Residue, then its C-alpha position, 0 to 999 in steps of 0.5 A: m572359777k570352772q576356767t581357773l580350775a581348768v587351766f590350773v589342771l591342764c597346766s599341771i599336766a603338761i608342765p612335768a611332760l615337757a621337763e623331762e630331759p633325756v637322761i645318759e645313763n651311761a656312755t662308752a668309747r673304743q678306737s676303731g680305725g682312724g677314729w673313735t666309736v661311741s656308744v651311748t645309753l639313754s633314757h626318756p619318756d617317750t610317747g611317740w612321733g610327737h615327743y621323744a629323744d632324737g638325738w645325742r652329740v659327742l662335745d670335746m671339754a670346750g663344748k665343740e661338737l665332734g660327732l652327732r647321732v639323730l635317733a630317727h624314731p621313738h623308742e617308748h617300748e625300749q628304754p633306756f636304749t644303746r645307740s653308737l656312732s663310728g668315726v668320730q674324730v677325736p684330737d689327739g691328747t683328749t682325754q675326755v669329752q661331753i655327751q649331750a642328749r636332745c629331745l624332739v619337743d625341748g631341745w638339747s639338755q642342760d646336762t652333759y655326761v662326761l667320759t673319759l676316754p680309755 
């Protein structure tokens, strides 16, 4: 009985930690030179080097990757936080793109943020 209770308690603690995907709070884009600069504000319950939001990418509406921003360290004391990526090549005539965030432990989020380009 004690073993069953211990397993239940451990599973109850671990499941919520794995279920929290990075959330894109906001995103903006502006034309810059020959490409676009995309700025993304995201939040994630980073706990340190073992579990943090480690990147986001810009996708066209069909899911083709247009740019990738790697986040090289955790932001456990800076939430939400904003980072930018310049030089994103968006095909002419594109009116919307998707932003998808990634977590070091859980991988790419299921949800994307749709950004209408100015």
